[in-house]
C-alpha positions in Angstrom: 5.1 16.0 22.9 4.1 12.3 22.2 1.8 10.7 24.6 3.1 7.7 26.6 2.1 4.2 25.3 0.4 3.4 28.6 -1.9 6.4 28.3 -2.8 5.3 24.7 -3.4 1.7 25.7 -5.8 2.9 28.4 -7.6 5.1 25.9 -7.9 2.2 23.5 -9.3 -0.1 26.2 -11.7 2.5 27.4 -12.9 3.3 23.8 -13.4 -0.5 23.2 -15.5 -0.7 26.4 -17.6 2.3 25.3 -18.2 0.7 22.0 -19.3 -2.6 23.6 -21.5 -0.7 26.0 -23.1 1.3 23.2 -23.9 -1.9 21.3 -25.4 -3.4 24.5 -27.5 -0.3 25.1 -28.7 -0.3 21.6 -29.8 -3.9 21.8 -31.4 -3.4 25.2 -33.3 -0.3 23.9 -34.7 -2.3 21.0 -36.1 -5.0 23.3 -37.2 -2.8 26.3 -40.7 -1.6 27.0 -41.6 1.7 25.6 -41.7 3.3 29.0 -37.9 3.0 29.5 -37.0 4.2 26.0 -36.3 7.7 27.1 -33.8 6.7 29.8 -32.1 4.3 27.4 -31.9 7.0 24.8 -30.1 9.3 27.3 -27.7 6.5 28.3 -26.9 5.8 24.6 -26.3 9.5 24.0 -24.0 9.7 27.0 -22.1 6.6 25.9 -21.6 8.1 22.4 -20.3 11.3 23.9 -17.7 9.3 25.8 -16.8 7.4 22.7 -16.2 10.7 20.9 -14.0 12.0 23.7 -11.9 8.9 23.8 -11.6 8.9 20.1 -10.3 12.5 20.2 -7.7 11.6 22.8 -6.4 8.7 20.7 -6.5 10.7 17.5 -4.5 13.6 19.1 -1.8 11.1 20.1 -1.8 9.7 16.6 -1.5 13.2 15.1 1.3 14.3 17.5 3.4 11.2 16.7 3.5 12.1 13.0 3.9 15.8 13.7 7.1 15.0 15.6 8.4 13.1 12.5 7.4 15.6 9.8 7.4 18.8 11.7 4.4 20.5 13.3 3.9 23.0 10.4 4.1 20.5 7.6 1.9 17.9 9.3 -0.9 20.2 10.3 -0.8 22.7 7.5 0.1 20.6 4.5 0.5 16.8 4.9 -2.5 16.1 7.1 -5.0 18.0 5.0 -3.6 16.3 1.9 -4.0 12.9 3.5 -7.6 13.6 4.5 -8.5 14.7 1.0 -10.2 12.5 -1.5 -7.8 9.7 -2.7 -6.5 10.3 -6.2 -6.6 7.5 -8.7 -5.0 6.7 -12.1 -6.4 4.3 -14.6 -3.8 1.7 -15.5 -4.7 0.6 -19.0 -4.7 -3.2 -19.4 -2.8 -4.0 -22.6 -4.3 -7.5 -22.7 -7.8 -6.2 -23.1 -9.5 -4.8 -26.2 -9.0 -1.0 -26.0 -11.7 -0.1 -28.6 -14.3 0.4 -25.8 -12.1 2.8 -23.8 -13.2 6.0 -25.5 -16.8 5.2 -24.7 -16.2 4.2 -21.1 -13.9 7.0 -20.3 -16.0 9.5 -22.1 -18.1 9.9 -19.0 -15.2 11.2 -17.0 -15.9 14.8 -15.9 -12.6 16.5 -16.3 -9.6 16.5 -18.6 -7.8 13.2 -18.9 -4.0 13.2 -19.2 -1.4 10.6 -19.4 0.9 10.0 -16.4 4.1 10.6 -18.5 6.7 9.4 -15.9 5.7 5.7 -16.1 6.3 3.5 -19.1 3.0 1.6 -18.9 -0.1 3.6 -20.1 -1.8 5.3 -17.1 -4.4 8.0 -17.3 -5.6 10.4 -14.7 -8.0 13.3 -14.3 -6.0 16.5 -14.7 -5.9 18.6 -11.6 -6.8 22.3 -12.1 -5.9 25.4 -10.2 -8.8 27.8 -9.5 -8.9 31.3 -10.9 -7.6 32.6 -7.6 -4.2 31.1 -8.4 -1.9 28.5 -7.0 -2.5 29.7 -3.4 -6.0 28.4 -3.5 -6.8 24.7 -2.9 -6.8 22.6 -6.1 -10.1 21.0 -7.1 -10.4 17.4 -6.1 -10.3 15.1 -9.1 -13.6 13.4 -9.9 -13.6 9.5 -9.8 -13.4 7.3 -12.8 -16.4 5.2 -13.9 -16.2 1.5 -13.1 -14.1 -0.4 -15.7 -15.8 -2.6 -18.2 -15.0 -6.0 -19.8 -14.2 -6.8 -23.4 -15.5 -9.7 -25.5 -12.9 -12.0 -23.9 -14.1 -11.0 -20.4 -10.9 -9.1 -19.7 -11.2 -5.8 -17.7 -9.9 -2.8 -19.5 -8.3 -0.8 -16.7 -7.3 -0.9 -13.0 -7.7 2.0 -10.7 -4.7 2.7 -8.4 -2.4 5.3 -7.1 0.1 6.4 -9.8 2.8 6.3 -7.1 2.3 2.6 -6.9 2.9 2.2 -10.6 6.0 4.4 -10.3 7.3 2.0 -7.6 7.0 -0.9 -10.0 9.0 1.0 -12.6 12.0 1.1 -10.2 12.4 -2.7 -10.6 13.2 -2.4 -14.3 11.1 -5.5 -15.3 11.9 -7.0 -18.7 10.4 -9.9 -20.7 12.2 -13.1 -19.7 12.5 -12.2 -16.0 11.4 -14.6 -13.3 9.7 -12.3 -10.7 8.5 -12.9 -7.2 5.7 -10.7 -5.8 5.9 -11.8 -2.1 2.8 -10.0 -0.8 0.6 -9.7 -3.9 -2.9 -8.9 -2.7 -5.0 -7.1 -3.8 -3.2 -7.3 -7.1 -2.8 -3.8 -8.5 1.0 -3.8 -8.6 0.9 -7.4 -9.9 -1.2 -6.2 -12.8 1.3 -3.4 -13.4 4.2 -5.8 -13.4 2.5 -8.0 -16.0 2.2 -5.0 -18.4 5.9 -5.1 -18.8 6.7 -8.7 -18.1 4.4 -10.3 -20.7 4.8 -8.1 -23.7 4.6 -10.7 -26.5 6.8 -11.0 -29.5 9.6 -12.7 -27.6 10.8 -16.2 -27.2 11.9 -15.6 -23.7 9.9 -17.2 -20.9 8.6 -14.9 -18.3 7.2 -16.0 -14.9 5.4 -14.1 -12.2 5.1 -15.8 -8.8 2.4 -14.1 -6.7 2.3 -15.0 -3.1 -0.3 -14.0 -0.5 -0.6 -15.7 2.9 -4.2 -14.6 3.7 -6.7 -17.0 2.2 -9.4 -14.3 1.8 -7.0 -11.8 0.2 -5.5 -14.6 -1.9 -9.0 -15.4 -3.3 -9.4 -11.7 -4.2 -5.9 -11.8 -5.9 -6.8 -14.8 -8.0 -10.0 -13.0 -9.2 -8.1 -9.9 -10.1 -5.5 -11.9 -12.1 -8.3 -13.7 -13.9 -10.1 -10.4 -14.7 -7.0 -8.8 -16.2 -4.8 -11.5 -17.7 -5.4 -13.9 -20.6 -6.5 -17.4 -19.4 -3.3 -19.1 -20.8 -1.1 -17.0 -18.5 -3.0 -17.9 -15.3 -3.8 -21.5 -16.2 -0.6 -23.0 -17.7 2.0 -24.3 -15.3 5.4 -22.7 -15.1 7.0 -25.7 -16.9 4.6 -25.1 -19.8 5.7 -21.6 -20.7 5.0 -18.0 -19.6 2.8 -18.0 -16.6 1.5 -16.4 -13.4 1.2 -18.7 -10.4 -0.3 -18.0 -7.0 0.8 -19.5 -3.6 -0.1 -18.9 0.0 3.3 -19.3 1.8 4.3 -17.5 5.0 7.0 -15.3 3.4 8.8 -14.6 6.6 10.0 -18.2 7.0 13.4 -19.4 5.7 13.6 -21.7 2.7 10.1 -20.9 1.6 11.2 -19.8 -1.8 13.9 -21.3 -4.0 17.2 -19.6 -3.2 18.9 -17.4 -5.8 16.1 -18.2 -8.3 14.4 -14.9 -9.0 15.7 -12.0 -11.2 13.4 -9.5 -9.4 11.6 -9.5 -6.1 8.8 -7.1 -5.1 7.7 -6.7 -1.5 4.7 -4.5 -1.1 4.8 -5.1 2.6 1.8 -5.1 5.0 2.1 -1.8 6.9 0.3 0.6 9.1 -1.6 2.3 6.2 -2.2 5.5 8.1 -4.1 7.2 5.4 -6.8 4.5 5.5 -7.0 5.0 9.3 -7.4 8.7 8.9 -10.2 8.2 6.4 -11.9 5.8 8.8 -11.7 8.3 11.6 -13.3 11.0 9.4 -16.1 8.6 8.4 -16.8 7.6 12.0 -16.9 11.3 13.1 -19.3 12.2 10.3 -21.6 9.3 10.6 -21.4 8.6 14.4 -20.8 5.0 13.6 -17.7 4.2 15.7 -17.8 0.4 14.9 -15.8 1.0 11.7 -12.7 1.9 13.8 -11.5 -1.6 14.4 -8.2 -1.1 12.7 -7.6 2.3 14.4 -8.2 0.8 17.8 -5.2 -1.5 17.2 -2.9 1.4 16.7 -0.4 2.5 19.4 2.8 4.6 19.3 4.7 1.3 19.2 2.7 -0.2 16.4 5.2 0.6 13.7 8.0 -1.3 15.6 5.8 -4.4 15.6 5.2 -4.0 11.9 8.8 -3.4 11.1 10.0 -6.6 12.8 7.9 -8.6 10.3 8.9 -6.3 7.4 12.6 -6.9 8.1 12.1 -10.7 7.9 10.3 -10.3 4.5 13.2 -8.4 3.0 15.7 -10.9 4.3 13.7 -13.8 2.8 13.4 -11.9 -0.4 17.2 -11.4 -0.6 17.7 -15.1 -0.1 15.4 -15.8 -3.0 17.0 -13.2 -5.3 19.7 -14.2 -7.7 23.1 -12.4 -7.7 22.9 -9.2 -9.6 19.1 -9.1 -9.2 17.1 -6.3 -7.6 14.5 -6.2 -4.8 11.9 -3.5 -4.3 10.6 -2.9 -0.8 7.5 -0.7 -0.6 5.0 0.4 1.9 2.1 3.0 2.1 3.2 3.9 5.6 4.1 7.3 6.9 6.3 5.9 9.5 10.1 6.2 9.1 10.4 3.1 11.3 8.6 1.1 8.6 10.4 2.7 5.7 14.1 3.8 5.9 14.2 2.1 9.4 13.5 -1.3 7.9 16.3 -0.9 5.3 18.7 0.2 8.1 17.8 -2.9 10.1 18.2 -5.2 7.1 21.7 -3.8 6.4 22.6 -4.2 10.1 21.3 -7.7 10.3 23.3 -8.7 7.1 26.5 -7.4 8.7 25.9 -9.5 11.8 25.3 -12.6 9.8 28.3 -12.0 7.6 30.6 -11.7 10.7 29.2 -15.0 12.0 29.7 -16.7 8.6 26.0 -17.3 8.1 25.5 -15.4 4.9 27.5 -15.5 1.7 26.0 -12.4 0.1 25.7 -8.7 0.6 23.4 -6.0 -0.8 23.7 -2.5 -2.1 21.1 0.2 -1.8 20.4 1.8 -5.2 20.1 5.5 -5.4 17.4 7.4 -7.3 17.5 10.6 -9.3 14.8 13.3 -9.4 14.9 13.2 -13.2 13.7 9.6 -13.2 11.1 10.1 -10.5 9.7 13.6 -10.9 7.3 13.2 -8.0 8.3 12.5 -4.5 11.2 13.1 -2.2 14.5 11.5 -1.5 15.0 9.7 1.8 18.1 8.2 3.3 17.7 4.8 1.6 14.9 5.3 -0.9 12.1 7.5 -2.2 8.7 8.6 -0.8 5.7 10.2 -2.5 3.5 12.2 -0.1 0.3 13.8 -1.3 1.1 17.3 -0.2 4.4 17.3 -2.3 3.5 14.8 -5.1 0.3 16.3 -6.7 -2.0 14.3 -4.5 -0.3 10.9 -5.0 0.8 8.7 -2.2 1.8 8.0 0.5 4.1 5.4 -1.0 7.7 4.7 0.1 10.1 2.4 -1.9 13.7 1.4 -1.8 15.6 -0.9 -4.2 18.4 -3.3 -3.1 20.8 -5.1 -5.4 22.1 -8.5 -4.3 25.9 -8.8 -4.6 28.7 -11.3 -3.9 30.2 -11.0 -0.5 33.6 -9.2 -0.7 36.4 -11.5 0.4 37.7 -8.9 2.8 34.2 -8.9 4.5 
């Protein structure tokens, strides 16, 4: 049974009050005479106990919401433990960097490296092993990669990210010569993955990647990533001068932000609820007793996904406007919520039908289907594909769907 939003909002407010009270108690204790330190210590301990109780109430509501979507058995026995486990990474090899140093850098990895063979760009991961007890026992968690290094041209040799993210970019079928819009680019991992296919060299075709990120802070990080992984000419030459990557800070939800019918491919790695990150924050807070790291979790309510979905729908609609006819759009999130995944695609299709009836739109879109042979990890959903760590060898969560822009049928 899912808790009512009112109860959750009260729990959030109370937990926020407790956190503020705890910080006040701490500050008062530091400046109080030594004679009152004992009473302040007791008050602080009591406040922390209340924080923990309130956290448990909110956490239980969070758990039950997703148990109702995925089923109680899968959520508690399979999916939740997989989400709480150490995040698994792959090393996306940067083809623009000198690879001669890779054997030395990756030689320190404790474990067997293997190639992620279902993506076209080179990706390595630490092979997961099954203990001697057999497949019924828990797999050993993969050890982390060392920090990547730079070559003589100051280019970084690999980027660490979830292999499911690379798989999602494969669904766009990027080719040299395409003009591509990455609407929500930061922090830049998927952008780097796109560039591995877009700028392959040896072609006279002009490729362009337009990276957009509305947040100034995240956009700064994005620029740094692009400079770290791409040759200087790509990120410094203007689009009119040849192949290039440009960065903008537009609000991608607004109409006429991007040139209509201009892009061959559009990728929308949409801002979402990112529940796995929230779960890891909760675990860290419980282990350390530092509840101040729960700012993001305190913003969560049972209705949070609906708020996120409203913005996500607008992003997809704007992306379709910018897409040329026959082009494809990838919509992706790392959310667990069906409201933010298939639900967004359903809302987009519904909105397009409304607009077509009112004569506002002159285009339609088709949802492209995926086959298990092409994506050997993950599960089919109504409109797309989702990789969840309990069923995808530790990768995910990552949902994606692909839409193709088509001419509006005269009968419609």
